[in-house]
N, CA, C and O atoms as CSV, one atom per row, in Angstrom:
chain,resi,resn,atom,element,x,y,z
A,1,MET,N,N,67.134,82.548,74.983
A,1,MET,CA,C,66.313,81.369,74.765
A,1,MET,C,C,67.103,80.125,75.155
A,1,MET,O,O,68.244,79.956,74.727
A,2,ARG,N,N,66.519,79.276,75.943
A,2,ARG,CA,C,67.167,78.048,76.386
A,2,ARG,C,C,66.628,76.856,75.601
A,2,ARG,O,O,65.439,76.785,75.290
A,3,ASN,N,N,67.507,75.939,75.293
A,3,ASN,CA,C,67.144,74.724,74.589
A,3,ASN,C,C,66.741,73.686,75.622
A,3,ASN,O,O,67.473,73.471,76.588
A,4,GLN,N,N,65.599,73.036,75.444
A,4,GLN,CA,C,65.114,72.065,76.425
A,4,GLN,C,C,65.979,70.817,76.476
A,4,GLN,O,O,66.146,70.230,77.545
A,5,LEU,N,N,66.539,70.397,75.333
A,5,LEU,CA,C,67.396,69.214,75.336
A,5,LEU,C,C,68.773,69.509,75.925
A,5,LEU,O,O,69.382,68.648,76.560
A,6,TYR,N,N,69.256,70.726,75.712
A,6,TYR,CA,C,70.573,71.125,76.196
A,6,TYR,C,C,70.430,72.427,76.984
A,6,TYR,O,O,70.752,73.498,76.470
A,7,PRO,N,N,69.960,72.345,78.201
A,7,PRO,CA,C,69.664,73.557,78.960
A,7,PRO,C,C,70.896,74.434,79.217
A,7,PRO,O,O,70.756,75.625,79.495
A,8,HIS,N,N,72.082,73.864,79.129
A,8,HIS,CA,C,73.304,74.641,79.365
A,8,HIS,C,C,73.705,75.470,78.141
A,8,HIS,O,O,74.606,76.305,78.227
A,9,TRP,N,N,73.045,75.246,77.012
A,9,TRP,CA,C,73.397,75.935,75.773
A,9,TRP,C,C,72.521,77.160,75.595
A,9,TRP,O,O,71.308,77.034,75.426
A,10,ASP,N,N,73.109,78.329,75.630
A,10,ASP,CA,C,72.397,79.580,75.462
A,10,ASP,C,C,72.490,80.009,73.998
A,10,ASP,O,O,73.552,80.446,73.554
A,11,ARG,N,N,71.396,79.890,73.241
A,11,ARG,CA,C,71.404,80.190,71.812
A,11,ARG,C,C,71.493,81.690,71.521
A,11,ARG,O,O,71.643,82.080,70.363
A,12,SER,N,N,71.407,82.510,72.518
A,12,SER,CA,C,71.472,83.942,72.259
A,12,SER,C,C,72.848,84.346,71.723
A,12,SER,O,O,72.991,85.404,71.111
A,13,SER,N,N,73.854,83.506,71.954
A,13,SER,CA,C,75.189,83.819,71.448
A,13,SER,C,C,75.510,83.029,70.177
A,13,SER,O,O,76.623,83.114,69.659
A,14,ALA,N,N,74.540,82.261,69.674
A,14,ALA,CA,C,74.765,81.444,68.482
A,14,ALA,C,C,74.637,82.304,67.223
A,14,ALA,O,O,73.973,83.340,67.223
A,15,TRP,N,N,75.291,81.848,66.150
A,15,TRP,CA,C,75.198,82.545,64.864
A,15,TRP,C,C,73.857,82.232,64.213
A,15,TRP,O,O,73.316,81.139,64.386
A,16,ASP,N,N,73.325,83.190,63.467
A,16,ASP,CA,C,72.097,82.933,62.728
A,16,ASP,C,C,72.441,82.093,61.488
A,16,ASP,O,O,73.606,82.043,61.095
A,17,PRO,N,N,71.459,81.437,60.869
A,17,PRO,CA,C,71.729,80.544,59.741
A,17,PRO,C,C,72.442,81.218,58.568
A,17,PRO,O,O,73.289,80.598,57.926
A,18,GLU,N,N,72.114,82.463,58.285
A,18,GLU,CA,C,72.759,83.166,57.172
A,18,GLU,C,C,74.247,83.378,57.445
A,18,GLU,O,O,75.079,83.206,56.555
A,19,THR,N,N,74.570,83.746,58.664
A,19,THR,CA,C,75.964,83.951,59.035
A,19,THR,C,C,76.721,82.634,59.015
A,19,THR,O,O,77.854,82.575,58.538
A,20,LEU,N,N,76.102,81.579,59.531
A,20,LEU,CA,C,76.747,80.260,59.496
A,20,LEU,C,C,77.026,79.828,58.060
A,20,LEU,O,O,78.083,79.264,57.774
A,21,GLY,N,N,76.088,80.090,57.162
A,21,GLY,CA,C,76.295,79.757,55.751
A,21,GLY,C,C,77.449,80.538,55.155
A,21,GLY,O,O,78.259,79.989,54.409
A,22,ALA,N,N,77.524,81.816,55.483
A,22,ALA,CA,C,78.617,82.653,54.971
A,22,ALA,C,C,79.959,82.192,55.524
A,22,ALA,O,O,80.947,82.139,54.792
A,23,LEU,N,N,79.999,81.860,56.806
A,23,LEU,CA,C,81.246,81.366,57.408
A,23,LEU,C,C,81.657,80.038,56.793
A,23,LEU,O,O,82.833,79.818,56.502
A,24,ASN,N,N,80.692,79.162,56.600
A,24,ASN,CA,C,80.979,77.870,55.986
A,24,ASN,C,C,81.529,78.055,54.570
A,24,ASN,O,O,82.486,77.387,54.181
A,25,GLY,N,N,80.923,78.961,53.806
A,25,GLY,CA,C,81.399,79.246,52.453
A,25,GLY,C,C,82.799,79.833,52.457
A,25,GLY,O,O,83.631,79.466,51.628
A,26,ALA,N,N,83.065,80.748,53.391
A,26,ALA,CA,C,84.396,81.353,53.483
A,26,ALA,C,C,85.446,80.296,53.813
A,26,ALA,O,O,86.536,80.296,53.241
A,27,ILE,N,N,85.119,79.413,54.719
A,27,ILE,CA,C,86.057,78.339,55.086
A,27,ILE,C,C,86.286,77.422,53.895
A,27,ILE,O,O,87.427,77.071,53.594
A,28,ALA,N,N,85.213,77.029,53.211
A,28,ALA,CA,C,85.342,76.131,52.054
A,28,ALA,C,C,86.207,76.757,50.961
A,28,ALA,O,O,87.090,76.098,50.411
A,29,ARG,N,N,85.951,78.034,50.646
A,29,ARG,CA,C,86.750,78.709,49.612
A,29,ARG,C,C,88.198,78.882,50.062
A,29,ARG,O,O,89.121,78.732,49.262
A,30,GLY,N,N,88.395,79.195,51.330
A,30,GLY,CA,C,89.748,79.352,51.855
A,30,GLY,C,C,90.537,78.063,51.808
A,30,GLY,O,O,91.715,78.065,51.449
A,31,VAL,N,N,89.898,76.962,52.169
A,31,VAL,CA,C,90.568,75.660,52.128
A,31,VAL,C,C,90.873,75.274,50.683
A,31,VAL,O,O,91.956,74.766,50.396
A,32,GLU,N,N,89.941,75.508,49.784
A,32,GLU,CA,C,90.166,75.196,48.369
A,32,GLU,C,C,91.361,75.998,47.819
A,32,GLU,O,O,92.208,75.461,47.105
A,33,TYR,N,N,91.406,77.279,48.163
A,33,TYR,CA,C,92.502,78.128,47.687
A,33,TYR,C,C,93.834,77.694,48.314
A,33,TYR,O,O,94.857,77.655,47.631
A,34,ALA,N,N,93.822,77.370,49.608
A,34,ALA,CA,C,95.037,76.894,50.273
A,34,ALA,C,C,95.521,75.599,49.632
A,34,ALA,O,O,96.724,75.395,49.464
A,35,ASN,N,N,94.590,74.730,49.276
A,35,ASN,CA,C,94.939,73.474,48.609
A,35,ASN,C,C,95.591,73.742,47.256
A,35,ASN,O,O,96.589,73.110,46.910
A,36,GLN,N,N,95.031,74.676,46.492
A,36,GLN,CA,C,95.607,75.026,45.192
A,36,GLN,C,C,97.017,75.584,45.345
A,36,GLN,O,O,97.928,75.194,44.615
A,37,LEU,N,N,97.192,76.493,46.293
A,37,LEU,CA,C,98.514,77.072,46.516
A,37,LEU,C,C,99.527,76.015,46.952
A,37,LEU,O,O,100.663,75.992,46.478
A,38,PHE,N,N,99.099,75.146,47.859
A,38,PHE,CA,C,99.979,74.086,48.351
A,38,PHE,C,C,100.372,73.151,47.211
A,38,PHE,O,O,101.536,72.775,47.080
A,39,THR,N,N,99.406,72.785,46.398
A,39,THR,CA,C,99.671,71.892,45.269
A,39,THR,C,C,100.666,72.523,44.301
A,39,THR,O,O,101.601,71.861,43.851
A,40,GLN,N,N,100.470,73.792,43.982
A,40,GLN,CA,C,101.382,74.487,43.078
A,40,GLN,C,C,102.782,74.619,43.683
A,40,GLN,O,O,103.782,74.454,42.984
A,41,ALA,N,N,102.848,74.913,44.969
A,41,ALA,CA,C,104.137,75.134,45.623
A,41,ALA,C,C,104.940,73.850,45.790
A,41,ALA,O,O,106.167,73.893,45.873
A,42,THR,N,N,104.264,72.723,45.839
A,42,THR,CA,C,104.966,71.453,46.113
A,42,THR,C,C,104.979,70.510,44.917
A,42,THR,O,O,105.341,69.342,45.053
A,43,ILE,N,N,104.589,71.004,43.756
A,43,ILE,CA,C,104.446,70.131,42.578
A,43,ILE,C,C,105.751,69.394,42.231
A,43,ILE,O,O,105.711,68.247,41.785
A,44,ASP,N,N,106.883,70.033,42.429
A,44,ASP,CA,C,108.164,69.420,42.075
A,44,ASP,C,C,108.842,68.708,43.245
A,44,ASP,O,O,109.949,68.194,43.086
A,45,LEU,N,N,108.208,68.666,44.404
A,45,LEU,CA,C,108.837,68.077,45.584
A,45,LEU,C,C,108.628,66.575,45.711
A,45,LEU,O,O,109.331,65.919,46.480
A,46,ASN,N,N,107.681,66.023,44.973
A,46,ASN,CA,C,107.443,64.576,45.011
A,46,ASN,C,C,107.152,64.071,46.430
A,46,ASN,O,O,107.727,63.076,46.869
A,47,LEU,N,N,106.264,64.759,47.135
A,47,LEU,CA,C,105.927,64.388,48.503
A,47,LEU,C,C,105.039,63.149,48.521
A,47,LEU,O,O,104.204,62.964,47.635
A,48,PRO,N,N,105.223,62.296,49.534
A,48,PRO,CA,C,104.321,61.144,49.684
A,48,PRO,C,C,102.889,61.625,49.969
A,48,PRO,O,O,102.693,62.688,50.558
A,49,GLU,N,N,101.911,60.849,49.553
A,49,GLU,CA,C,100.496,61.213,49.747
A,49,GLU,C,C,100.168,61.442,51.224
A,49,GLU,O,O,99.407,62.352,51.553
A,50,GLU,N,N,100.727,60.637,52.098
A,50,GLU,CA,C,100.459,60.783,53.533
A,50,GLU,C,C,100.933,62.155,54.034
A,50,GLU,O,O,100.250,62.804,54.827
A,51,GLN,N,N,102.082,62.575,53.572
A,51,GLN,CA,C,102.619,63.872,53.969
A,51,GLN,C,C,101.756,65.011,53.407
A,51,GLN,O,O,101.517,66.006,54.092
A,52,LYS,N,N,101.296,64.867,52.176
A,52,LYS,CA,C,100.400,65.865,51.586
A,52,LYS,C,C,99.110,65.966,52.390
A,52,LYS,O,O,98.615,67.059,52.664
A,53,HIS,N,N,98.577,64.803,52.763
A,53,HIS,CA,C,97.333,64.779,53.539
A,53,HIS,C,C,97.524,65.476,54.890
A,53,HIS,O,O,96.686,66.280,55.297
A,54,GLU,N,N,98.613,65.172,55.577
A,54,GLU,CA,C,98.872,65.798,56.874
A,54,GLU,C,C,98.982,67.316,56.736
A,54,GLU,O,O,98.459,68.062,57.564
A,55,ALA,N,N,99.662,67.761,55.689
A,55,ALA,CA,C,99.809,69.200,55.466
A,55,ALA,C,C,98.456,69.842,55.181
A,55,ALA,O,O,98.176,70.931,55.682
A,56,MET,N,N,97.617,69.192,54.390
A,56,MET,CA,C,96.312,69.759,54.060
A,56,MET,C,C,95.412,69.835,55.291
A,56,MET,O,O,94.637,70.781,55.434
A,57,VAL,N,N,95.509,68.859,56.167
A,57,VAL,CA,C,94.715,68.915,57.402
A,57,VAL,C,C,95.118,70.145,58.213
A,57,VAL,O,O,94.262,70.864,58.729
A,58,LEU,N,N,96.421,70.380,58.320
A,58,LEU,CA,C,96.906,71.545,59.056
A,58,LEU,C,C,96.500,72.850,58.378
A,58,LEU,O,O,96.107,73.804,59.049
A,59,LEU,N,N,96.593,72.893,57.055
A,59,LEU,CA,C,96.170,74.092,56.325
A,59,LEU,C,C,94.673,74.352,56.510
A,59,LEU,O,O,94.260,75.486,56.751
A,60,ALA,N,N,93.876,73.311,56.398
A,60,ALA,CA,C,92.425,73.453,56.556
A,60,ALA,C,C,92.081,73.932,57.966
A,60,ALA,O,O,91.205,74.779,58.140
A,61,GLN,N,N,92.765,73.395,58.964
A,61,GLN,CA,C,92.518,73.827,60.345
A,61,GLN,C,C,92.904,75.285,60.517
A,61,GLN,O,O,92.204,76.043,61.189
A,62,GLY,N,N,94.015,75.680,59.911
A,62,GLY,CA,C,94.441,77.078,59.991
A,62,GLY,C,C,93.447,78.025,59.344
A,62,GLY,O,O,93.149,79.087,59.891
A,63,VAL,N,N,92.936,77.648,58.187
A,63,VAL,CA,C,91.930,78.474,57.507
A,63,VAL,C,C,90.679,78.581,58.378
A,63,VAL,O,O,90.147,79.673,58.574
A,64,SER,N,N,90.218,77.459,58.891
A,64,SER,CA,C,89.019,77.440,59.720
A,64,SER,C,C,89.206,78.302,60.963
A,64,SER,O,O,88.336,79.102,61.308
A,65,ASP,N,N,90.332,78.140,61.625
A,65,ASP,CA,C,90.602,78.926,62.832
A,65,ASP,C,C,90.657,80.420,62.505
A,65,ASP,O,O,90.125,81.247,63.246
A,66,GLY,N,N,91.305,80.752,61.392
A,66,GLY,CA,C,91.418,82.160,61.000
A,66,GLY,C,C,90.077,82.794,60.700
A,66,GLY,O,O,89.809,83.917,61.126
A,67,VAL,N,N,89.237,82.087,59.974
A,67,VAL,CA,C,87.906,82.620,59.649
A,67,VAL,C,C,87.089,82.792,60.933
A,67,VAL,O,O,86.413,83.806,61.109
A,68,MET,N,N,87.151,81.820,61.810
A,68,MET,CA,C,86.361,81.910,63.040
A,68,MET,C,C,86.892,82.989,63.980
A,68,MET,O,O,86.107,83.652,64.658
A,69,GLU,N,N,88.203,83.175,64.032
A,69,GLU,CA,C,88.755,84.265,64.844
A,69,GLU,C,C,88.263,85.615,64.315
A,69,GLU,O,O,87.880,86.497,65.084
A,70,PHE,N,N,88.280,85.754,62.996
A,70,PHE,CA,C,87.766,86.990,62.398
A,70,PHE,C,C,86.284,87.161,62.724
A,70,PHE,O,O,85.845,88.251,63.092
A,71,ALA,N,N,85.523,86.088,62.589
A,71,ALA,CA,C,84.076,86.163,62.837
A,71,ALA,C,C,83.800,86.591,64.272
A,71,ALA,O,O,82.873,87.362,64.519
A,72,GLU,N,N,84.580,86.108,65.203
A,72,GLU,CA,C,84.368,86.483,66.609
A,72,GLU,C,C,84.563,87.986,66.821
A,72,GLU,O,O,83.914,88.588,67.677
A,73,THR,N,N,85.458,88.586,66.037
A,73,THR,CA,C,85.682,90.034,66.171
A,73,THR,C,C,84.511,90.835,65.618
A,73,THR,O,O,84.381,92.025,65.906
A,74,GLN,N,N,83.656,90.189,64.823
A,74,GLN,CA,C,82.536,90.882,64.192
A,74,GLN,C,C,81.241,90.783,64.989
A,74,GLN,O,O,80.240,91.402,64.627
A,75,LYS,N,N,81.255,90.009,66.069
A,75,LYS,CA,C,80.049,89.919,66.897
A,75,LYS,C,C,79.742,91.251,67.533
A,75,LYS,O,O,80.645,92.011,67.884
A,76,LYS,N,N,78.476,91.524,67.677
A,76,LYS,CA,C,78.050,92.800,68.277
A,76,LYS,C,C,78.105,92.711,69.781
A,76,LYS,O,O,77.785,93.681,70.469
């Protein structure tokens, strides 16, 4: 099926809404858990807020990339 607004986008390879919801939930839970672990691991380090923020961005990106890499292996 071709999209009339974006003819170059082939939706036949797109995720269905249920799968997108599950992936979004997995990413959200993974980022939340990574944040908890990071907070616990660095509680005594007295890191500046900017450094904490930079680390969390990297952790969140890693979680997102990992979930999506796994999801790609599950495509039929």
